[in-house]
Structures are given as structure tokens and as C-alpha cells.
PyMOL Python script that loads the backbone (N, CA, C, O; Angstrom):
from pymol import cmd

cmd.read_pdbstr("""\
ATOM      1  N   MET A   1     164.015 120.469  68.941  1.00  0.00           N
ATOM      2  CA  MET A   1     163.130 120.457  69.919  1.00  0.00           C
ATOM      3  C   MET A   1     162.276 119.464  70.088  1.00  0.00           C
ATOM      4  O   MET A   1     161.747 118.969  69.093  1.00  0.00           O
ATOM      5  N   SER A   2     161.983 118.990  71.371  1.00  0.00           N
ATOM      6  CA  SER A   2     161.431 117.975  71.479  1.00  0.00           C
ATOM      7  C   SER A   2     159.721 117.931  71.382  1.00  0.00           C
ATOM      8  O   SER A   2     159.037 118.946  71.254  1.00  0.00           O
ATOM      9  N   ILE A   3     159.151 116.467  71.473  1.00  0.00           N
ATOM     10  CA  ILE A   3     157.947 116.794  71.232  1.00  0.00           C
ATOM     11  C   ILE A   3     156.962 117.344  72.541  1.00  0.00           C
ATOM     12  O   ILE A   3     155.838 117.827  72.412  1.00  0.00           O
ATOM     13  N   LYS A   4     157.621 117.156  73.688  1.00  0.00           N
ATOM     14  CA  LYS A   4     157.170 117.691  74.818  1.00  0.00           C
ATOM     15  C   LYS A   4     157.191 119.464  74.896  1.00  0.00           C
ATOM     16  O   LYS A   4     156.263 120.192  75.247  1.00  0.00           O
ATOM     17  N   GLN A   5     158.474 119.832  74.478  1.00  0.00           N
ATOM     18  CA  GLN A   5     158.680 121.185  74.139  1.00  0.00           C
ATOM     19  C   GLN A   5     157.654 121.709  73.477  1.00  0.00           C
ATOM     20  O   GLN A   5     156.999 122.642  73.942  1.00  0.00           O
ATOM     21  N   LYS A   6     157.352 121.026  72.040  1.00  0.00           N
ATOM     22  CA  LYS A   6     156.372 121.563  71.180  1.00  0.00           C
ATOM     23  C   LYS A   6     155.036 121.647  71.758  1.00  0.00           C
ATOM     24  O   LYS A   6     154.285 122.602  71.561  1.00  0.00           O
ATOM     25  N   ILE A   7     154.775 120.711  72.418  1.00  0.00           N
ATOM     26  CA  ILE A   7     153.463 120.850  73.239  1.00  0.00           C
ATOM     27  C   ILE A   7     153.373 122.003  74.261  1.00  0.00           C
ATOM     28  O   ILE A   7     152.348 122.684  74.234  1.00  0.00           O
ATOM     29  N   VAL A   8     154.211 122.258  75.045  1.00  0.00           N
ATOM     30  CA  VAL A   8     154.264 123.331  75.993  1.00  0.00           C
ATOM     31  C   VAL A   8     154.026 124.439  75.230  1.00  0.00           C
ATOM     32  O   VAL A   8     152.960 125.037  75.373  1.00  0.00           O
ATOM     33  N   THR A   9     154.927 124.849  74.361  1.00  0.00           N
ATOM     34  CA  THR A   9     155.044 125.924  73.270  1.00  0.00           C
ATOM     35  C   THR A   9     153.515 126.325  72.636  1.00  0.00           C
ATOM     36  O   THR A   9     152.923 127.403  72.689  1.00  0.00           O
ATOM     37  N   TYR A  10     153.146 125.155  72.072  1.00  0.00           N
ATOM     38  CA  TYR A  10     151.676 125.491  71.590  1.00  0.00           C
ATOM     39  C   TYR A  10     150.646 125.667  72.609  1.00  0.00           C
ATOM     40  O   TYR A  10     149.713 126.413  72.309  1.00  0.00           O
ATOM     41  N   TYR A  11     150.645 125.072  73.850  1.00  0.00           N
ATOM     42  CA  TYR A  11     149.892 125.464  75.116  1.00  0.00           C
ATOM     43  C   TYR A  11     149.908 127.010  75.338  1.00  0.00           C
ATOM     44  O   TYR A  11     148.898 127.668  75.589  1.00  0.00           O
ATOM     45  N   GLU A  12     151.069 127.472  75.228  1.00  0.00           N
ATOM     46  CA  GLU A  12     151.409 128.744  75.793  1.00  0.00           C
ATOM     47  C   GLU A  12     150.894 129.748  74.770  1.00  0.00           C
ATOM     48  O   GLU A  12     150.190 130.703  75.099  1.00  0.00           O
ATOM     49  N   GLU A  13     151.264 129.503  73.537  1.00  0.00           N
ATOM     50  CA  GLU A  13     150.682 130.369  72.321  1.00  0.00           C
ATOM     51  C   GLU A  13     149.232 130.503  72.317  1.00  0.00           C
ATOM     52  O   GLU A  13     148.693 131.588  72.096  1.00  0.00           O
ATOM     53  N   THR A  14     148.501 129.295  72.584  1.00  0.00           N
ATOM     54  CA  THR A  14     147.128 129.185  72.704  1.00  0.00           C
ATOM     55  C   THR A  14     146.379 130.200  73.896  1.00  0.00           C
ATOM     56  O   THR A  14     145.335 130.844  73.796  1.00  0.00           O
ATOM     57  N   ILE A  15     147.185 130.100  74.877  1.00  0.00           N
ATOM     58  CA  ILE A  15     146.613 130.777  76.121  1.00  0.00           C
ATOM     59  C   ILE A  15     146.873 132.332  75.700  1.00  0.00           C
ATOM     60  O   ILE A  15     145.949 133.139  75.792  1.00  0.00           O
ATOM     61  N   VAL A  16     147.973 132.666  75.303  1.00  0.00           N
ATOM     62  CA  VAL A  16     148.414 134.202  74.580  1.00  0.00           C
ATOM     63  C   VAL A  16     147.195 134.603  73.759  1.00  0.00           C
ATOM     64  O   VAL A  16     146.633 135.685  73.934  1.00  0.00           O
ATOM     65  N   GLU A  17     146.765 133.623  72.779  1.00  0.00           N
ATOM     66  CA  GLU A  17     145.704 134.080  71.755  1.00  0.00           C
ATOM     67  C   GLU A  17     144.508 134.104  72.422  1.00  0.00           C
ATOM     68  O   GLU A  17     143.743 134.967  71.991  1.00  0.00           O
ATOM     69  N   LEU A  18     144.154 133.542  73.197  1.00  0.00           N
ATOM     70  CA  LEU A  18     142.890 133.347  73.819  1.00  0.00           C
ATOM     71  C   LEU A  18     142.505 134.535  74.529  1.00  0.00           C
ATOM     72  O   LEU A  18     141.387 135.048  74.480  1.00  0.00           O
ATOM     73  N   LYS A  19     143.860 135.097  75.440  1.00  0.00           N
ATOM     74  CA  LYS A  19     143.475 136.318  76.107  1.00  0.00           C
ATOM     75  C   LYS A  19     143.159 137.595  75.111  1.00  0.00           C
ATOM     76  O   LYS A  19     142.722 138.648  75.574  1.00  0.00           O
ATOM     77  N   LYS A  20     143.408 137.419  73.747  1.00  0.00           N
ATOM     78  CA  LYS A  20     143.357 138.688  72.882  1.00  0.00           C
ATOM     79  C   LYS A  20     141.876 138.632  72.417  1.00  0.00           C
ATOM     80  O   LYS A  20     141.393 139.553  71.759  1.00  0.00           O
ATOM     81  N   VAL A  21     140.967 137.218  72.874  1.00  0.00           N
ATOM     82  CA  VAL A  21     139.795 137.328  72.133  1.00  0.00           C
ATOM     83  C   VAL A  21     138.749 138.274  72.943  1.00  0.00           C
ATOM     84  O   VAL A  21     138.910 138.342  74.162  1.00  0.00           O
ATOM     85  N   THR A  22     137.706 138.997  72.358  1.00  0.00           N
ATOM     86  CA  THR A  22     136.773 139.641  72.592  1.00  0.00           C
ATOM     87  C   THR A  22     135.548 138.729  72.797  1.00  0.00           C
ATOM     88  O   THR A  22     134.862 138.421  71.822  1.00  0.00           O
ATOM     89  N   TRP A  23     135.275 138.322  73.935  1.00  0.00           N
ATOM     90  CA  TRP A  23     134.221 137.372  74.091  1.00  0.00           C
ATOM     91  C   TRP A  23     132.974 137.922  74.370  1.00  0.00           C
ATOM     92  O   TRP A  23     132.919 138.751  75.279  1.00  0.00           O
ATOM     93  N   PRO A  24     131.872 137.594  73.711  1.00  0.00           N
ATOM     94  CA  PRO A  24     130.638 137.936  73.847  1.00  0.00           C
ATOM     95  C   PRO A  24     129.926 138.205  75.227  1.00  0.00           C
ATOM     96  O   PRO A  24     130.199 137.403  76.120  1.00  0.00           O
ATOM     97  N   THR A  25     129.173 139.083  75.479  1.00  0.00           N
ATOM     98  CA  THR A  25     128.493 139.066  76.656  1.00  0.00           C
ATOM     99  C   THR A  25     126.977 138.152  76.657  1.00  0.00           C
ATOM    100  O   THR A  25     126.425 137.849  75.599  1.00  0.00           O
ATOM    101  N   LYS A  26     126.504 137.834  77.810  1.00  0.00           N
ATOM    102  CA  LYS A  26     125.549 136.532  77.850  1.00  0.00           C
ATOM    103  C   LYS A  26     124.100 137.330  77.159  1.00  0.00           C
ATOM    104  O   LYS A  26     123.104 136.688  76.825  1.00  0.00           O
ATOM    105  N   ASP A  27     124.212 138.747  77.038  1.00  0.00           N
ATOM    106  CA  ASP A  27     123.006 139.392  76.307  1.00  0.00           C
ATOM    107  C   ASP A  27     123.302 139.184  74.709  1.00  0.00           C
ATOM    108  O   ASP A  27     122.416 138.886  73.907  1.00  0.00           O
ATOM    109  N   GLU A  28     124.535 139.363  74.398  1.00  0.00           N
ATOM    110  CA  GLU A  28     124.661 139.109  72.910  1.00  0.00           C
ATOM    111  C   GLU A  28     124.589 137.917  72.492  1.00  0.00           C
ATOM    112  O   GLU A  28     124.271 137.834  71.305  1.00  0.00           O
ATOM    113  N   VAL A  29     124.831 136.603  73.222  1.00  0.00           N
ATOM    114  CA  VAL A  29     124.701 135.528  73.102  1.00  0.00           C
ATOM    115  C   VAL A  29     123.328 135.084  73.021  1.00  0.00           C
ATOM    116  O   VAL A  29     123.024 134.275  72.144  1.00  0.00           O
ATOM    117  N   ARG A  30     122.400 135.550  73.891  1.00  0.00           N
ATOM    118  CA  ARG A  30     121.272 135.520  74.081  1.00  0.00           C
ATOM    119  C   ARG A  30     120.235 135.819  72.803  1.00  0.00           C
ATOM    120  O   ARG A  30     119.351 135.105  72.328  1.00  0.00           O
ATOM    121  N   GLY A  31     120.749 137.323  72.388  1.00  0.00           N
ATOM    122  CA  GLY A  31     120.301 137.720  71.460  1.00  0.00           C
ATOM    123  C   GLY A  31     120.635 136.941  69.850  1.00  0.00           C
ATOM    124  O   GLY A  31     119.769 136.662  69.021  1.00  0.00           O
ATOM    125  N   SER A  32     121.807 136.752  69.741  1.00  0.00           N
ATOM    126  CA  SER A  32     122.252 136.089  68.724  1.00  0.00           C
ATOM    127  C   SER A  32     121.430 134.534  68.706  1.00  0.00           C
ATOM    128  O   SER A  32     120.892 134.335  67.617  1.00  0.00           O
ATOM    129  N   THR A  33     121.263 133.538  69.597  1.00  0.00           N
ATOM    130  CA  THR A  33     120.763 132.619  69.814  1.00  0.00           C
ATOM    131  C   THR A  33     119.274 132.749  69.367  1.00  0.00           C
ATOM    132  O   THR A  33     118.819 131.973  68.526  1.00  0.00           O
ATOM    133  N   PHE A  34     118.510 133.740  69.937  1.00  0.00           N
ATOM    134  CA  PHE A  34     117.251 134.117  69.433  1.00  0.00           C
ATOM    135  C   PHE A  34     117.039 134.332  68.056  1.00  0.00           C
ATOM    136  O   PHE A  34     116.044 133.815  67.549  1.00  0.00           O
ATOM    137  N   VAL A  35     117.879 135.074  67.298  1.00  0.00           N
ATOM    138  CA  VAL A  35     118.163 135.498  65.932  1.00  0.00           C
ATOM    139  C   VAL A  35     118.068 134.066  65.104  1.00  0.00           C
ATOM    140  O   VAL A  35     117.185 133.926  64.258  1.00  0.00           O
ATOM    141  N   VAL A  36     119.000 133.025  65.382  1.00  0.00           N
ATOM    142  CA  VAL A  36     119.268 131.762  64.988  1.00  0.00           C
ATOM    143  C   VAL A  36     117.984 130.803  65.113  1.00  0.00           C
ATOM    144  O   VAL A  36     117.668 130.134  64.129  1.00  0.00           O
ATOM    145  N   ILE A  37     117.319 130.729  66.168  1.00  0.00           N
ATOM    146  CA  ILE A  37     116.063 130.140  66.272  1.00  0.00           C
ATOM    147  C   ILE A  37     114.949 130.467  65.649  1.00  0.00           C
ATOM    148  O   ILE A  37     114.208 129.670  65.073  1.00  0.00           O
ATOM    149  N   ILE A  38     114.755 131.951  65.768  1.00  0.00           N
ATOM    150  CA  ILE A  38     113.608 132.430  64.590  1.00  0.00           C
ATOM    151  C   ILE A  38     113.974 132.301  63.458  1.00  0.00           C
ATOM    152  O   ILE A  38     113.018 132.047  62.725  1.00  0.00           O
ATOM    153  N   THR A  39     115.487 132.384  62.631  1.00  0.00           N
ATOM    154  CA  THR A  39     115.556 132.137  61.273  1.00  0.00           C
ATOM    155  C   THR A  39     115.378 130.882  60.855  1.00  0.00           C
ATOM    156  O   THR A  39     114.913 130.645  59.740  1.00  0.00           O
ATOM    157  N   SER A  40     115.766 129.840  61.799  1.00  0.00           N
ATOM    158  CA  SER A  40     115.511 128.367  61.710  1.00  0.00           C
ATOM    159  C   SER A  40     114.138 128.094  61.532  1.00  0.00           C
ATOM    160  O   SER A  40     113.821 127.261  60.683  1.00  0.00           O
ATOM    161  N   ILE A  41     113.352 128.615  62.139  1.00  0.00           N
ATOM    162  CA  ILE A  41     111.667 128.402  62.119  1.00  0.00           C
ATOM    163  C   ILE A  41     111.163 128.987  61.027  1.00  0.00           C
ATOM    164  O   ILE A  41     110.289 128.362  60.426  1.00  0.00           O
ATOM    165  N   ILE A  42     111.503 130.047  60.616  1.00  0.00           N
ATOM    166  CA  ILE A  42     111.064 130.739  59.263  1.00  0.00           C
ATOM    167  C   ILE A  42     111.392 130.067  57.919  1.00  0.00           C
ATOM    168  O   ILE A  42     110.622 129.945  56.966  1.00  0.00           O
ATOM    169  N   LEU A  43     112.710 129.638  58.008  1.00  0.00           N
ATOM    170  CA  LEU A  43     113.294 128.844  56.989  1.00  0.00           C
ATOM    171  C   LEU A  43     112.651 127.470  56.906  1.00  0.00           C
ATOM    172  O   LEU A  43     112.486 126.950  55.802  1.00  0.00           O
ATOM    173  N   SER A  44     112.334 126.949  57.862  1.00  0.00           N
ATOM    174  CA  SER A  44     111.999 125.384  57.832  1.00  0.00           C
ATOM    175  C   SER A  44     110.257 125.619  57.424  1.00  0.00           C
ATOM    176  O   SER A  44     109.590 124.810  56.781  1.00  0.00           O
ATOM    177  N   ALA A  45     109.775 126.888  57.964  1.00  0.00           N
ATOM    178  CA  ALA A  45     108.438 126.846  57.371  1.00  0.00           C
ATOM    179  C   ALA A  45     108.284 127.109  55.800  1.00  0.00           C
ATOM    180  O   ALA A  45     107.468 126.514  55.095  1.00  0.00           O
ATOM    181  N   PHE A  46     109.106 128.003  55.387  1.00  0.00           N
ATOM    182  CA  PHE A  46     109.329 128.122  54.337  1.00  0.00           C
ATOM    183  C   PHE A  46     109.345 127.119  53.121  1.00  0.00           C
ATOM    184  O   PHE A  46     108.550 127.126  52.182  1.00  0.00           O
ATOM    185  N   ILE A  47     110.565 126.121  53.345  1.00  0.00           N
ATOM    186  CA  ILE A  47     110.720 125.004  52.741  1.00  0.00           C
ATOM    187  C   ILE A  47     109.626 123.865  52.968  1.00  0.00           C
ATOM    188  O   ILE A  47     109.366 123.088  52.049  1.00  0.00           O
ATOM    189  N   PHE A  48     108.976 123.776  54.230  1.00  0.00           N
ATOM    190  CA  PHE A  48     107.669 123.051  53.972  1.00  0.00           C
ATOM    191  C   PHE A  48     106.610 123.326  53.281  1.00  0.00           C
ATOM    192  O   PHE A  48     105.903 122.457  52.772  1.00  0.00           O
ATOM    193  N   VAL A  49     106.358 124.813  53.181  1.00  0.00           N
ATOM    194  CA  VAL A  49     105.440 125.404  52.117  1.00  0.00           C
ATOM    195  C   VAL A  49     105.828 124.934  50.582  1.00  0.00           C
ATOM    196  O   VAL A  49     105.095 124.279  49.841  1.00  0.00           O
ATOM    197  N   VAL A  50     106.991 125.363  50.315  1.00  0.00           N
ATOM    198  CA  VAL A  50     107.687 125.175  49.024  1.00  0.00           C
ATOM    199  C   VAL A  50     107.450 123.471  48.742  1.00  0.00           C
ATOM    200  O   VAL A  50     106.712 123.105  47.828  1.00  0.00           O
ATOM    201  N   ASP A  51     107.921 122.822  49.330  1.00  0.00           N
ATOM    202  CA  ASP A  51     107.785 121.221  49.439  1.00  0.00           C
ATOM    203  C   ASP A  51     106.197 120.847  49.058  1.00  0.00           C
ATOM    204  O   ASP A  51     105.933 120.189  48.052  1.00  0.00           O
ATOM    205  N   ARG A  52     105.334 121.263  49.830  1.00  0.00           N
ATOM    206  CA  ARG A  52     104.002 120.743  49.749  1.00  0.00           C
ATOM    207  C   ARG A  52     103.482 121.406  48.458  1.00  0.00           C
ATOM    208  O   ARG A  52     102.812 120.600  47.813  1.00  0.00           O
ATOM    209  N   LEU A  53     103.573 122.565  47.900  1.00  0.00           N
ATOM    210  CA  LEU A  53     103.579 123.099  46.628  1.00  0.00           C
ATOM    211  C   LEU A  53     103.907 122.162  45.539  1.00  0.00           C
ATOM    212  O   LEU A  53     103.092 121.584  44.820  1.00  0.00           O
ATOM    213  N   LEU A  54     105.375 122.062  45.491  1.00  0.00           N
ATOM    214  CA  LEU A  54     105.653 121.486  44.433  1.00  0.00           C
ATOM    215  C   LEU A  54     105.123 120.063  44.575  1.00  0.00           C
ATOM    216  O   LEU A  54     104.931 119.477  43.510  1.00  0.00           O
ATOM    217  N   SER A  55     104.831 119.350  45.792  1.00  0.00           N
ATOM    218  CA  SER A  55     104.546 117.962  45.616  1.00  0.00           C
ATOM    219  C   SER A  55     103.174 118.089  44.974  1.00  0.00           C
ATOM    220  O   SER A  55     102.834 117.198  44.196  1.00  0.00           O
ATOM    221  N   LEU A  56     102.281 119.188  45.240  1.00  0.00           N
ATOM    222  CA  LEU A  56     100.742 118.982  44.746  1.00  0.00           C
ATOM    223  C   LEU A  56     101.067 119.450  43.153  1.00  0.00           C
ATOM    224  O   LEU A  56     100.412 118.967  42.229  1.00  0.00           O
ATOM    225  N   ALA A  57     101.753 120.080  43.006  1.00  0.00           N
ATOM    226  CA  ALA A  57     101.920 120.340  41.422  1.00  0.00           C
ATOM    227  C   ALA A  57     102.521 119.104  40.782  1.00  0.00           C
ATOM    228  O   ALA A  57     101.907 118.774  39.767  1.00  0.00           O
ATOM    229  N   VAL A  58     103.400 118.441  41.047  1.00  0.00           N
ATOM    230  CA  VAL A  58     104.090 117.218  40.549  1.00  0.00           C
ATOM    231  C   VAL A  58     102.820 116.142  40.510  1.00  0.00           C
ATOM    232  O   VAL A  58     102.444 115.614  39.464  1.00  0.00           O
ATOM    233  N   SER A  59     102.396 115.972  41.428  1.00  0.00           N
ATOM    234  CA  SER A  59     101.134 114.669  41.585  1.00  0.00           C
ATOM    235  C   SER A  59      99.935 115.224  40.828  1.00  0.00           C
ATOM    236  O   SER A  59      99.138 114.444  40.306  1.00  0.00           O
ATOM    237  N   SER A  60      99.775 116.574  40.747  1.00  0.00           N
ATOM    238  CA  SER A  60      98.544 116.954  39.470  1.00  0.00           C
ATOM    239  C   SER A  60      99.042 117.006  38.417  1.00  0.00           C
ATOM    240  O   SER A  60      98.162 116.921  37.560  1.00  0.00           O
ATOM    241  N   PHE A  61     100.189 117.121  37.920  1.00  0.00           N
ATOM    242  CA  PHE A  61     100.886 116.908  36.841  1.00  0.00           C
ATOM    243  C   PHE A  61     101.006 115.532  36.095  1.00  0.00           C
ATOM    244  O   PHE A  61     100.941 115.430  34.870  1.00  0.00           O
ATOM    245  N   LEU A  62     101.177 114.540  36.918  1.00  0.00           N
ATOM    246  CA  LEU A  62     101.466 113.009  36.731  1.00  0.00           C
ATOM    247  C   LEU A  62     100.150 112.489  36.795  1.00  0.00           C
ATOM    248  O   LEU A  62      99.933 111.508  36.084  1.00  0.00           O
ATOM    249  N   GLY A  63      99.103 112.984  37.579  1.00  0.00           N
ATOM    250  CA  GLY A  63      97.889 112.393  37.145  1.00  0.00           C
ATOM    251  C   GLY A  63      97.444 111.667  38.511  1.00  0.00           C
ATOM    252  O   GLY A  63      96.399 111.019  38.553  1.00  0.00           O
TER     253      GLY A  63
END
""", "prot")
cmd.dss("prot")
cmd.show_as("cartoon", "prot")
cmd.util.cbc("prot")
cmd.orient("prot")
């Protein structure tokens, strides 16, 4: 099998597999994006607070 035929076969198999995918709706993508953004904000705020508290604790401990 030549390299050209391998590429064509790969492309055809890829198209077949992509037709089997259940793609999310716009509302599902929007909802998931919202959850990711909110989770990122909460996590970054938590890390910021913990970092500040640890910095204060270490600086007060070391003098």
C-alpha cells in the first residue's frame, strides 16, 4: 500500500468516525463554558487567599 493510499484511507476512516460523534448543542457548550469560567474564578480566589495567609504566617514566623 502506497503512502498516498494510506493517507486516503486514514482520511476516509476519520470522516466515518466523525459522523459517529454526538456533538454538543450551543446551549450545552455555553453552559459548560460558564461552569469552567466560574470554577476557575473560585479556584483562583481560593489559591490567592491561601497564598496570602501562608505568606503572612511565614513572614510573621520568620520575623
